C-alpha positions as CSV (number, residue, x, y, z in Angstrom):
1,X,0.0,0.0,0.0
2,X,1.5,3.3,-0.8
3,X,0.8,6.7,0.5
4,X,2.2,10.2,-0.9
5,X,2.0,13.6,0.3
6,X,3.3,16.8,-1.6
7,X,4.1,20.0,-0.3
8,X,4.0,21.4,-3.8
9,X,7.6,20.8,-4.4
10,X,8.4,17.4,-3.2
11,X,6.4,14.1,-3.2
12,X,7.1,11.4,-0.3
13,X,6.2,7.7,-1.1
14,X,6.1,5.3,1.8
15,X,6.1,1.6,1.0
16,X,4.7,-1.1,3.2
17,X,6.7,-4.2,2.9
18,X,4.8,-7.5,2.5
19,X,5.0,-9.8,5.6
20,X,6.3,-12.8,3.8
21,X,9.6,-11.2,2.8
22,X,11.6,-12.1,6.1
23,X,10.7,-15.8,5.5
24,X,12.1,-16.0,2.1
25,X,15.2,-14.4,3.4
26,X,15.8,-16.8,6.2
27,X,15.3,-19.7,3.8
28,X,17.8,-18.1,1.5
29,X,20.2,-17.8,4.4
30,X,19.7,-21.4,5.4
31,X,20.4,-22.8,2.0
32,X,23.5,-20.5,1.5
33,X,25.0,-21.8,5.0
34,X,24.4,-25.5,3.9
35,X,26.1,-25.1,0.7
36,X,29.1,-23.4,2.4
37,X,29.4,-26.3,4.8
38,X,29.5,-28.8,2.2
39,X,31.9,-27.1,-0.3
40,X,34.3,-25.1,2.0
41,X,36.2,-28.0,3.4
42,X,37.5,-29.3,-0.1
43,X,37.8,-25.6,-1.4
44,X,41.3,-24.8,-2.6
45,X,40.6,-21.2,-1.2
46,X,39.7,-22.6,2.1
47,X,42.9,-24.7,2.2
48,X,45.0,-21.5,1.5
49,X,43.4,-19.5,4.3
50,X,43.2,-22.2,7.0
51,X,46.1,-24.1,5.8
52,X,44.2,-27.4,5.6
53,X,45.5,-30.1,3.1
54,X,43.5,-31.1,0.2
55,X,43.0,-35.0,0.1
56,X,44.9,-36.6,-2.7
57,X,44.7,-40.0,-4.3
58,X,47.1,-42.6,-2.9
59,X,50.1,-43.3,-5.2
60,X,50.2,-47.1,-5.9
61,X,53.4,-47.0,-8.0
62,X,56.4,-45.3,-8.2
63,X,59.8,-45.2,-10.4
64,X,62.7,-47.4,-9.3
65,X,66.2,-47.2,-10.7
66,X,67.3,-50.9,-10.9
67,X,70.8,-51.8,-12.2
68,X,71.1,-53.4,-15.5
69,X,71.9,-57.1,-14.9
70,X,75.3,-58.2,-16.7
71,X,75.6,-61.2,-18.7
72,X,78.7,-63.4,-18.6
73,X,79.0,-65.8,-21.5
74,X,80.1,-69.4,-20.6
75,X,82.4,-71.5,-22.7
76,X,80.8,-74.4,-24.5
77,X,82.7,-77.5,-23.3
78,X,83.1,-80.5,-25.7
79,X,81.3,-83.7,-24.7
80,X,83.4,-85.6,-22.5
81,X,83.8,-89.6,-22.9
82,X,82.1,-91.5,-20.2
83,X,84.5,-93.2,-17.6
84,X,85.6,-96.8,-18.3
85,X,84.2,-99.2,-15.8
86,X,87.0,-101.7,-14.6
87,X,86.8,-104.5,-12.1
88,X,89.1,-104.6,-9.2
89,X,91.8,-107.0,-9.8
90,X,92.7,-109.8,-7.5
91,X,95.9,-110.5,-5.8
92,X,97.2,-112.7,-8.6
93,X,97.2,-110.8,-11.8
94,X,98.4,-112.1,-15.2
95,X,96.3,-115.4,-15.2
96,X,92.8,-116.1,-15.9
97,X,91.4,-119.4,-15.3
98,X,88.4,-120.6,-17.2
99,X,86.0,-122.8,-15.2
100,X,82.7,-124.5,-16.0
101,X,80.1,-123.1,-13.4
102,X,77.7,-126.1,-13.4
103,X,77.7,-129.7,-14.6
104,X,76.7,-129.9,-18.2
105,X,77.2,-132.2,-21.0
106,X,79.4,-129.7,-22.8
107,X,82.8,-131.1,-23.1
108,X,85.9,-129.2,-22.1
109,X,89.0,-129.4,-24.3
110,X,92.9,-129.1,-23.6
111,X,94.4,-126.7,-26.1
112,X,95.7,-129.6,-28.6
113,X,92.4,-131.3,-28.6
114,X,90.6,-127.8,-29.3
115,X,92.9,-127.0,-32.2
116,X,92.3,-130.5,-33.6
117,X,88.5,-130.1,-33.3
118,X,88.9,-126.8,-35.1
119,X,91.0,-127.9,-37.9
120,X,88.6,-130.9,-38.7
121,X,85.5,-128.7,-38.9
122,X,83.7,-129.1,-42.4
123,X,80.8,-127.0,-41.7
124,X,79.4,-123.8,-43.4
125,X,79.4,-121.5,-40.3
126,X,81.5,-118.4,-40.0
127,X,82.0,-115.5,-37.8
128,X,83.5,-112.1,-38.7
129,X,84.5,-109.6,-36.3
130,X,85.2,-106.0,-37.7
131,X,87.4,-104.1,-35.0
132,X,86.9,-100.8,-36.7
133,X,83.1,-101.0,-36.9
134,X,82.9,-102.7,-33.3
135,X,80.5,-105.2,-34.9
136,X,80.1,-108.8,-35.5
137,X,78.5,-110.5,-38.5
138,X,77.6,-114.2,-38.4
139,X,77.1,-116.1,-41.6
140,X,75.8,-119.8,-42.5
141,X,76.9,-120.3,-46.1
142,X,76.3,-117.1,-48.0
143,X,73.4,-116.0,-45.6
144,X,73.9,-113.6,-43.0
145,X,72.3,-115.0,-40.0
146,X,73.1,-112.4,-37.1
147,X,74.6,-108.9,-37.0
148,X,75.5,-107.9,-33.7
149,X,77.1,-104.7,-32.0
150,X,80.3,-105.9,-30.3
151,X,83.2,-104.5,-28.1
152,X,86.6,-105.7,-28.5
153,X,89.9,-105.0,-26.5
154,X,91.2,-101.5,-25.3
155,X,94.5,-100.5,-26.8
156,X,94.3,-103.1,-29.6
157,X,94.3,-105.9,-27.2
158,X,92.2,-108.2,-29.5
159,X,94.4,-109.9,-31.9
160,X,93.6,-109.8,-35.8
161,X,93.6,-113.0,-37.9
162,X,91.9,-116.3,-38.6
163,X,91.0,-118.5,-35.6
164,X,88.0,-121.2,-34.7
165,X,85.8,-121.7,-31.8
166,X,87.9,-124.1,-29.7
167,X,85.9,-124.2,-26.5
168,X,82.3,-123.7,-25.2
169,X,81.8,-123.1,-21.6
170,X,78.1,-121.9,-20.4
171,X,79.6,-119.7,-17.8
172,X,83.4,-119.2,-17.6
173,X,85.3,-117.6,-14.5
174,X,88.0,-115.1,-14.9
175,X,90.0,-115.2,-11.7
176,X,92.2,-112.2,-12.8
177,X,89.4,-109.7,-12.3
178,X,87.1,-112.0,-10.4
179,X,84.3,-111.8,-13.0
180,X,82.0,-114.4,-14.7
181,X,81.6,-114.5,-18.6
182,X,78.7,-116.1,-19.6
183,X,78.1,-117.9,-23.0
184,X,82.0,-118.3,-23.4
185,X,83.4,-119.2,-26.8
186,X,87.2,-119.5,-26.8
187,X,88.9,-118.7,-29.9
188,X,92.7,-118.3,-29.3
189,X,95.3,-118.4,-26.6
190,X,97.5,-115.7,-25.5
191,X,100.2,-116.9,-23.5
192,X,98.6,-118.6,-20.2
193,X,95.3,-116.7,-21.3
194,X,92.3,-117.9,-23.5
195,X,90.7,-115.0,-25.3
196,X,87.1,-115.6,-26.4
197,X,83.6,-114.2,-27.2
198,X,81.2,-114.0,-24.4
199,X,78.4,-111.8,-22.9
200,X,78.7,-108.9,-20.8
201,X,80.7,-109.9,-17.6
202,X,79.0,-110.3,-14.2
203,X,80.6,-109.0,-11.0
204,X,80.6,-110.6,-7.7
205,X,77.8,-108.4,-6.4
206,X,75.7,-109.4,-9.5
207,X,76.1,-105.9,-11.4
208,X,76.7,-106.2,-15.2
209,X,80.3,-104.8,-16.2
210,X,80.3,-102.5,-19.2
211,X,76.5,-102.3,-19.5
212,X,75.9,-99.3,-22.0
213,X,79.4,-99.3,-23.5
214,X,78.7,-101.9,-26.2
215,X,80.0,-100.3,-29.5
216,X,83.5,-99.3,-28.2
217,X,86.6,-101.0,-27.1
218,X,86.3,-101.8,-23.5
219,X,87.5,-105.4,-22.8
220,X,90.8,-106.8,-22.1
221,X,91.2,-108.7,-25.3
222,X,88.0,-110.6,-25.6
223,X,85.0,-109.8,-27.8
224,X,82.1,-108.8,-25.9
225,X,78.3,-109.1,-26.9
226,X,75.3,-108.3,-25.2
227,X,73.7,-111.1,-22.9
228,X,70.9,-111.9,-25.1
229,X,73.2,-111.9,-28.4
230,X,75.9,-113.9,-26.9
231,X,73.4,-116.6,-25.9
232,X,72.1,-116.9,-29.6
233,X,75.7,-117.0,-30.8
234,X,76.7,-119.7,-28.2
235,X,73.7,-121.9,-29.1
236,X,74.5,-121.5,-32.9
237,X,78.0,-121.9,-32.9
238,X,79.9,-125.2,-33.2
239,X,83.6,-126.4,-31.9
240,X,85.6,-125.6,-35.1
241,X,83.6,-122.8,-36.5
242,X,86.0,-120.2,-38.3
243,X,86.4,-117.0,-36.4
244,X,87.9,-114.1,-38.6
245,X,88.9,-110.8,-36.8
246,X,89.8,-108.1,-39.1
247,X,90.2,-104.1,-39.1
């Protein structure tokens, strides 16, 4: 509601405020205070004024200066030969005694009797041992019956030449090295020793000597075959069967 008065030169106007105006002002004031309470703690201005820290995200990683590893090349060594297994010699080296283990019908021969039997052989069987190949070829007539990997003597201890099977012993004993030699076929004498063809030797503890070494010179002069192959040859060969050993 407005009223006015005039004195002829000035006019005065008075305004009566609406009664609802104070209520609006109070509501506006409360809203302003609430917004201030919400945004003031995280405001950079507030942090600068009141020296409060602004929360930051936690660092889950960081830079690390690690030394570079060094690489030292290693020399490539040539493959080494496996060690040669040797039995322990007994107190009486220099002699080897061949003995029959069990009583069998296989005859034993003195040297002269063996040589006589070999010279009278008229069959077609023939055994060839090639030292350079470390191999044995077994023929009957012109047919190759067996072909075996073999091992001959170390340091050329196996003699080359033409010989013959002069003795057959199921299981011979070598007293020099205290070993057993199954499927023994004697082929020639070297002094007081008889060299022959036999299976891998058996040590007193039951272990097999030179197992895994066939195909290279490992013996002390004999021609060594695998256990199965030696038994095949033993059953096939006859007294007097020619044996040729060559390079």
